[in-house]
N, C-alpha and C positions, 0 to 999 in steps of 0.2 A: 503494499499500499504506499510505502514511503517513495519508492522509486518514480511511479507515475505522477505523485505530487511534486517531486522534485524537477521532473521533466517539464510539467505544466508550469511551475514557477519559472524555470529558466525561459521557457517561450514567453511567458507574460512579461517578464523583466525586459526582454529584448523589445518586444512590441511596445511596452511602455516608454522605453527610451525613444523609440522612432517616433511615437505618436506625439510626445512632449516636444520633440525637436521639429515637428512638422508644424506646429502651431505658430500662428502669426504673432509676432511681437509688436513692439511700438513702430518699427520701421519696415515691417513686412517680414515674411519668413519663408521657409521652404515651401509652405503651402501655396504661396503664390505661383509657384511653378506648375501647379496642377489645377489651376483655375480659381485659386483663392484671391486673386487681385481684383476680380470682377465683383463689384459691390452691388448688393440688392437694394432698389430704392424704397422698398416697403418695409423690410425688417431691420435694416442697418447692419446686417451681418450676413455672410455668405452661407450658402447651403453646404458647401465644403466645410467650413470652419465649425458649423453646427454638428455635422456628422462626425467630424474629427473630435470634437469635444465629447460626444455620446460614446464613441469608440474607446477614448481614453479613459472615461469614467468606468465603463465596463470592464476593461482590462485591468484597471486599478482595483476594482472590486474582487476580481479573480485573483489578483496578486495577494490582496490582503487576506483572503479566504484561504489560500494555500499556505501563507506564512503562519496563520492561526492554526490551521489543521496540523501542520508539521510540528509545530510546538506542542500541541496538545498529545500528538501521538508520542513525540520523544519524552514528554514528561509523564506519561501514563503507562509506558512500556518497560 
């Protein structure tokens, strides 16, 4: 049970690093290479940035769940 959680944790860690680096900062980011530079007039934020934020949150929750599960397994085994 530990090995699959460790593998998921490593994948989630790499994805989290990539997604955070893709976010647009103050002066623009790598997300502008993928269409993030086109602003929507209605919402004030791009669809790409909103989806990237959603994916980042989901991956962060998976990462946190893996860390907690691995800590619980090592503490009670």
